[in-house]
C-alpha positions as CSV (number, residue, x, y, z in Angstrom):
1,X,0.7,-16.2,-19.2
2,X,-0.3,-19.9,-19.3
3,X,-2.6,-19.4,-16.4
4,X,-4.4,-16.5,-18.2
5,X,-4.8,-18.6,-21.3
6,X,-6.3,-21.4,-19.3
7,X,-8.7,-19.0,-17.6
8,X,-9.6,-17.4,-20.9
9,X,-10.3,-20.8,-22.6
10,X,-12.7,-21.6,-19.7
11,X,-14.4,-18.3,-20.1
12,X,-14.9,-18.9,-23.8
13,X,-16.6,-22.2,-23.0
14,X,-18.7,-20.3,-20.5
15,X,-20.0,-18.0,-23.2
16,X,-21.1,-21.1,-25.2
17,X,-22.5,-23.0,-22.3
18,X,-23.5,-20.5,-19.6
19,X,-25.0,-23.1,-17.2
20,X,-22.0,-25.4,-17.2
21,X,-20.9,-24.3,-13.7
22,X,-22.1,-25.8,-10.5
23,X,-24.9,-24.0,-8.5
24,X,-23.8,-22.4,-5.2
25,X,-25.8,-21.8,-2.0
26,X,-26.2,-18.1,-2.9
27,X,-29.1,-17.9,-5.3
28,X,-28.1,-17.2,-8.9
29,X,-24.3,-17.8,-8.3
30,X,-22.5,-20.6,-10.2
31,X,-18.9,-21.9,-10.0
32,X,-16.8,-23.0,-12.9
33,X,-13.4,-24.7,-12.2
34,X,-10.9,-23.8,-15.0
35,X,-9.0,-26.6,-16.8
36,X,-5.4,-27.3,-16.3
37,X,-4.9,-24.7,-13.6
38,X,-7.4,-24.9,-10.7
39,X,-8.9,-21.4,-10.6
40,X,-12.5,-20.9,-9.5
41,X,-14.8,-18.6,-11.5
42,X,-17.8,-17.4,-9.7
43,X,-20.5,-15.9,-12.0
44,X,-24.2,-15.4,-12.5
45,X,-26.3,-15.6,-15.7
46,X,-28.8,-12.8,-16.4
47,X,-31.1,-14.5,-18.9
48,X,-33.2,-11.4,-19.5
49,X,-30.3,-9.4,-20.9
50,X,-28.4,-12.5,-22.1
51,X,-25.3,-11.6,-20.0
52,X,-22.8,-13.5,-17.9
53,X,-21.6,-11.5,-14.9
54,X,-18.2,-12.6,-13.5
55,X,-18.3,-12.1,-9.8
56,X,-14.7,-13.2,-9.0
57,X,-11.9,-15.4,-10.2
58,X,-9.8,-16.9,-7.4
59,X,-7.3,-19.7,-6.6
60,X,-8.9,-22.5,-4.5
61,X,-6.3,-22.1,-1.8
62,X,-7.8,-18.7,-0.8
63,X,-10.9,-18.3,1.4
64,X,-14.0,-18.6,-0.6
65,X,-16.8,-16.1,-0.6
66,X,-19.3,-18.8,-1.8
67,X,-19.7,-22.4,-1.0
68,X,-21.1,-25.4,-2.9
69,X,-24.6,-26.6,-2.5
């Protein structure tokens, strides 16, 4: 339950600051590292529709689909 709360808190910050995450090599994809528990949130921002699209949330020990720039 604590992990979910930490992820949820990071997602709330993402709503307020959608470009807080680091850009990735894949165009339009950004990465946010959650606080307290190191989960990676890969997402994109659709400025036209003012939406944040969560692509995946994963633990850093797993193989990553995206890599940093």
